N, C-alpha and C positions, 0 to 999 in steps of 0.2 A: 734714382732717388728724386724726391720732390722737394723743391725749395720752399721753406716756410719763413716768411719775412719776420724781422724783428718787430715786436709789438708789445703793448700792454693789454692784458685781458683780465676779466674778472674770473678768477679761479674759484670753483666750489659750486655747491648746489644752491640754486636760487629758487627752485620750485619746492613747494611744501609736500610733506608726506602726512598721511592721516594721523600718525601717532606722534608727530613732532612735539605737541604740547602736553603730552602725558608726563607727569612728574617721574613715573617709574621707568620711562623709556630709556634704555641704556645709552650712556654717553657714546659708547662704541658705535652706535648706529647714527651718530651725528658727526662722524669723522670727516665728512666732506664739507664741513662748515668751520668757521665763518667764510662767507664770500669775501675775498680780498683781491685788489688789483695786483697782478704780478707782471713784471717786465722781463721779457726774454730776448736774448740775442737771436739773430737769424741762425737757422740750422737746416739740415736736410733730413728727410725721413723716407725710409723705404715706402714705395707706393702700396705694397702689399706685404703680408706676413711671409716670412722666410718659408720656402717650400721644401718638400722632401727632396726634390731634384737639386736644389741649391745646397741643401745640407749634406747630401750624398757626396758632392764634390769635396766639401770640407772634410768629411770622414775619410775619404780615400786619400786626400792630400796629407792629412795629419795623423791618421790612425786613431783619431778620437773615437770614443765609444759610440756606437750607433744606438738609435732609439730601441728600447727593449723589445718592441713589437715587430721589428724588422726581422724576417726569417733569416737565420744565419748571418745577421748583421747586414743584409742586403736590402736595398730599396725595393719594395713590392711593385711588380709590374702594374701599370695603370694608375699608380698613386702619385705620379711625379708632381702634379700641380696642386696637390693638397698641402695645406700648411703642415710643417713638421710639428709633431707633438711628442709627448713623453721625453721632454728635454728639461733638465734642471736649470736653475738660474746660472749656475757655473757653466753648463753646456752652452747656453745662449750667449753668455759673456765671452766664452772662448771662441765661438763662431764669429762674433762681432769683431773681436780683436784680429782674428785671422783675415777677415775681409777688409781690414783697415777702417773699421767703423767702431761703434760703441752702442750700448743700449740707451734709449732715450731716457731723460729724467721724467718723473711723473708729471711735472708741470709742462714739459715739452709735449708729452703725449696728449694731455688735455687741450692744450692750445691747438695742436694739429687736428684733433678730433672735432673741436668746435668750429674751426674755420671762422665764418662770420656769424654763426648762430649763437651769439652771446646771450646767455640767459635761457636758452632752449634746452630741452631734455636730451635730444638725440643729435647725431651728426647732421641730420637732414631737417631738424626743427622739432616741433612738439607733437607731430603725428605719431601715434603709437606704432611700433614695429609691426610689420606683416611679412608674409612670405615673399613679397616682391622687394622688400627693403633690406632684409638681413636673414642670416641663417641662425635660428634660435629655437628653443623648445622642441627639439627633435631628439630621436633616440639612436640614430644611425651614424653619428659622428660628424666631423667637419666636412665641408665641401670644397671644391676647387676655388682658389682665390680669384678675385676680380669678376665674380658672377653677379654682383649686385651693383647698383648705381654708386659711383664714388661721391665723396663729399665735396665741399667747396674747393679744397686743395687738391682734388683729384686723387685722394687716398681711398683705398678699398678696404672694406671689412673692418672699419674702426668700431663697429658694433656687431657683436656676434662672431660666429665661426670658431675662434679660439681666444681664450684669455691671452693677454700679452704681458710677458715680463717687462718691467722697467728697471732702471738702475737703483731706485731708492729703497732704503730700508723703510719698513712700515712703522709708523707711530700714530696712535689714534688722535692725538691732539696737535699734530705737527702744524696744521694750518694756522693755529693760534700764534705760533712763534716763528714761522718760516720767514726768511728774508724776502723783501719785496722784489729783488732782482735775481734772476737765475737760481732759484732754490734748488739745492742738490739732495734734499732729504736729510734725515738724521745721520749722525756719524756712525751709529751702530744700531743693532737691533736683533730680533730673533726671526723676523719674517721679511720677505721682499714683497713689494707692491705688484699687484696684477691689475690690469685695466681692460675694459672693453666687453666683458661678458663672452659667452661661448654658445656653441650649438646646443648645449644641454640646459641653458638657463632661460628663465622667464624674463619678461620685459623690464622689470625694475633693475635688473643687473646690467642692462645694455646702455644706460645713460652715460653722457659725457662725464658726469661728475662722480659716478659710483667708484668706490675704492674697494678692492679686495686684496688678499694677501695669502702667502703660502711660505712654508719653510723653503729655504733656497735649494735644498736637496730634493724637493718633491718633483716627481715626474708623473704627469697626468695626461690622459688622452684628450683633455680639453684645454691644455696650456701650450702655447707656442710663443712666438716673439717676432718683432721686426726691429731693424737697426736704424740708428741715427748717425749723423756726422756733423761736426761743428762747421759753421760757415767758413769758407776759405780753404777747405780741404775737400778735394774731389777724388 
């Protein structure tokens, strides 16, 4: 795991989108605003998304259900280093608990994604993604983890490859009311937050600030996760 120091950072989208000033533009599409300073305690985050290989150990140890696309519930040969997908939010939370970890909060995920690129679009800055920076806009699924340059914190695949579940419930106007220190997300909701974009997405979904969501029971070939741990617990 990678240590992420305590810090205050400006959470939210600081760059403009072409339709921001249109009166009819849905409020839903402004859910990554306003930009506000958020203070987070130190924590640890997995350097890469949980892999099939790691998840298979969990499945064997706990008899938890395997991803639906694994033949007879077995990890496909040659797919060990790919991020696990087709896992629900509950699957991800169960793995994290078994591993002595937890899912990151949405704020923790964004802090880790940004590193020192405050106000920038992507983990590496404002340069638009390309095939040397991230896996995106392809049709043949995720790729092995750690194949693209890491960000400032030495975290891999914070943009692209697979969407990542975080712990928070989704609420479109949560940023307007969230506490300024260690926000945990709404107390309840219908959807859980997803971050980071995936292999199937175009560039606008790969930004540090972009928020997506899905029903907790959803299992998709472009959704995975990584784990966090509070500072002081190794």
